[in-house]
N, C-alpha and C positions, 0 to 999 in steps of 0.2 A: 457617149458621153455619160448616159445615165448609168450604166453601168462602173463608171470611175466613180461618180458619187456616190452610188451605194457603196462599192467598197471603201471609199474614203471614210463614210458616217459608221460604218460598222468596226473598223480598225481604231477609229478615235472613240468609239463608245469602249472597245475592249481595252484601250490603254488606260483611259481614265478609271476604269472599274477596276482595274488590276490591283491587286495587295503591294505587288512588285514595284511599281511604278507610284503607288501613293506613298509609300515607306520611301523611296528614292527622294521623292520631291520632298517629302516634309525634312527629311536629312538635307538637301540642299539648302531649304528655306531657312532653316534653324541656324546652319553655317553662316550663311549670307548674312543673317540679322544679328548673329553675335560679332561677326567681323565689322560691320559698320558702326554697331555699338560702341566697340573699342575705337573705332577710327574717330567717331564724334566725341569721344572723351579726349583724344588727344588733339583734336585739331583745334581747340580754344587756347591752348600754350602757344602755338606755331602761327597765330593771326593777327596781324599789326592793322593800323590804318592805312598802309600801303599795298595791303595782300589782295590780289585780284582773284575772280573766279574761286572765291571761297565755296561756293555750293559743290565743284566739282573738285575740290579738294577732300571732300567727304569719302568719294570713290577712290582716291589715291593713298590716302594716309594709312598706314599699319601703327599696332602698337605695341608695347615691349612685351605685354603678358602673352599677345596674339600676334605674332609677327608675321601677318598676313594680310595683304592689301585687297581691296574686292575682286580688281581684274587679277590677281592671280588664284584667287578663290576661283573665279568663274573658269579661267584657262585650268584648272586642273578638274573641277566637274562638270563640265560641258561635254566632254568627250566621254566621260562615264555615263552620262545621261543618252548622249547621242549612240552609244553603243548598246545600251540597255534598250533602245528604241528599235534597234535593227538588227542585232546579232540572231534572232529566231524567226526575221520575217518570211523565209520561204522555206527553209528546211526544216521547220516546224509543221507547217502547213502539209509540207511533203512527206515528213514521218507518220503524222496522223492519218494521212488518206484524205484529209480536207481538199488539198488543191486539186487532185483528180475530178472531186465531187463538184467542186468550184467551177472548174473550165468547162464541166458538162453542162453547164447553165449555157443559156444564150448570152455570153460575156467574152468579150474580147481579152486574149491574154494580157496585154499591155495593160489593160483597165487595172488587172490586178497588182503588178508592180508599182504602178504609177498611183493607185491609190492609197497603197501601204505607204510609200514614200510621202507622199503629201500628208497623210494623215499624223506621219511621224514629225515631218517638219512644222504642222500645224502646232502639235505637242510641244515640240522643242519651242516653237515660237511665242506660245501662251506662257510657258515656264518663265524665259528669258525675260519678258514685257513686265508678268508680275513680280518678278523678283525685284527687278529696278525699279518698280513702282514702289514695291514696299520699302526698300531702303531708301528711296527720294524722300516718300512720305515719313519713314521715321527719322532720316536726317533732317527734314526742316523742321520737326518738332523739337529735336533736340539743339541743334543749334541757332535755330530761329532767323535762318539766312534765305530769305527767297533765291530763287535762282533768275538770272536774266534770259533775255529771249536766245541768247549765242549759247549760253548753258545748255538750255532745254534742247536746241537743236544739237549739239555738240553730244548729248544723251541718247537723242534718238539715233545718230548715227554710230554711237558706241552699241547701242541694241541692234542695229542692223547688222554690223560686223559680229558679233556674238552669235546671232542667228547663222550666218553663212560658214560661221565656225564649226557650231553643233552641226550644221547640216553636210559637211564634209567628213565628220566622224560617224554620222549617221551613214551616209553613203557607202563608205569602207565597210561597216558593219552589215548592211544589206549586202554588198559585194561577196563579202566571204560566207553570207548565210545561202548565197546563190552557190557557191562554189564547193562549200563542204557538206555533205549530207546530215552531219551531227550539227546540233547546235552548240554544244559543248566546243566542239573544235572551232567554230565559229566565234565565239565569244573568247577564247584562249588566243587567236591569232590575232584580233582587233585588240585585246589587251595588251600583245606583246608587240604589236606595234605602236600602239599608244605610250607603252613604257619605253621603248627606244627613242621615239621622238622627241618625247617630253624630258627625259632625264639625260639620255647618251648622246643624243646629236650633236649638242653644244660643246662637248667635250671632243667627240670624233672632229668637228669642224677645228677645235682649238688645237688639237694636235695636228692637223694636216696643214692647217695656216703655220704652225711654228716650223713644221717640217720644210716647208717651202721657204718663207721666210722667217728664219730665226731673229728674235728681237729680246734684246735686254735692257738694265737701265742706261746703258751708254749708246742705244741706237739711236740712229737720226729719226727726224721729224718723217721723213718719206720713209723709212722704213717700218715703222710705225702705223703710218696709214695703209700700208700697202699690205700689212699684216692683217689690219683690221678690216681690209676691204674683201681679203680671201678667206676670212674666218665668217662674216657675214653673208657673202655669195653661197658657201656651203651650208650655214646654219639654216639660210632661208628655204632649203628643201624642206625642212620640218614646219608644218602648217602652225605650230605652236608660237614658233619665232614671228613668222608673217602677222597672226594675231596678234602678240605681245606689242610688234613695233607700231601696229595699227592702233590698238589702242592707248598707246603711251603717247602717241602726237594727238590722237583726240582729246584725251583728258588732261593734258599737259599741255597747254596752248604755247608756254615757255620755250619747248622743245620744238626746234627748228628741224633735228634731222636724228630719225631713230637710233643713229649709231652713238654710243655716249663717247665713245673716244673722240669723233669729229665734233661732236658737240664742246667737249672739253677744249678743243682745240681751238675753234671758233671764238669761245670765252675768252680763254686765253690770248688770243691775237687781237681781238677788240680791244681786251681790259675791261668788260663789264657784261653784265648779264642781257642777252637778246630779250627786245620787247616781245609780248604774244603775239602770237600769229594770229589773223584772222581765220574764220572756219574756211573760207574757200581755199585758202593756203594749205591747210592742214590736210583738207580734203584730197588737194592736187599733190602733197607727198605721199599720202598712204594708199592714193590710187593702184600703185602697182602691186601692193600688197594684198589691197581688195579684189582685185582682178584675178591674182594670183589664187587665191581661196575658192573662188567661182570656177576658176578653170580646174583645180582640182577636185573639186565635189561633181563637175560634170563630167568630169573624166572616169571617177571612179562609179557614177552612175549608170553611164553609157556601157560601161563594159558590164556590169551587172544586170541591165537592160537586155544587152547584144544576146548574153549567157542564156538569161532566161528565157527569151525569146526562140530560142535554136535549140534546146535542151527537150529531150522527149520526156514526156510526163505519163505513166502508165497507172492503171485505176488497181488497188490493192486490195 
């Protein structure tokens, strides 16, 4: 246990003093503040006396000059930060010869990879909590509307899901770091996977759904629902889709289902907008997405853990 703590604090200190991470974190902070500033300027025109959850709208409204909402910004930058935290976690130590010297000390091998992963997770958690806190404080000053208790709890749930999302990408980067001997290869593999899942997975899912159940403007309601179900099932292979659906329900209490098609059908059938769901119901809806993200993270880290524990490490 003492070895794990020593590795954890050493990795945490290295990350916070690295110029690479300082530059990356500053970029994330500046982009996030710019996004929320534009949202605060546009939220005033769309708020009426009957508007509920005004403070939460600060996190989902985008502007015309900067068409990015805060959740979209996080879904784009969190994978980059997670990959940066883990792509050279093991292969860099192996290439420099530090890994063999480190394991020659009275230190369990699993303490090395566990300490590195926990240090990266702590760094990711500090980043997400701090940027949400800065955004919330800035938004409170700009719009002058304090959050209620449910909005605060929803923000904490949003932070938790964002940390899990970042942990998945960090576990993927650590996995490639264990399997590839060069840091450049692990970085390229991690970025390639992120690009495919973020930009192309939805298109692949839409093509497969269209091939299995073709729909057009004359299609029946049952065919549209079936097509959307196939599309959602395939697109949920991507953690980006799981994260997007989870935070959509958490930050938009009026949304009873993460599927936009099913939501529009329910609104059309009922003839009115659904009333906001309580937090307990929203958490019940997004629970499968959260469990899936945790399971994907655990699978990736378990694979890297097993590979690291079984590989032969020679002194250089």
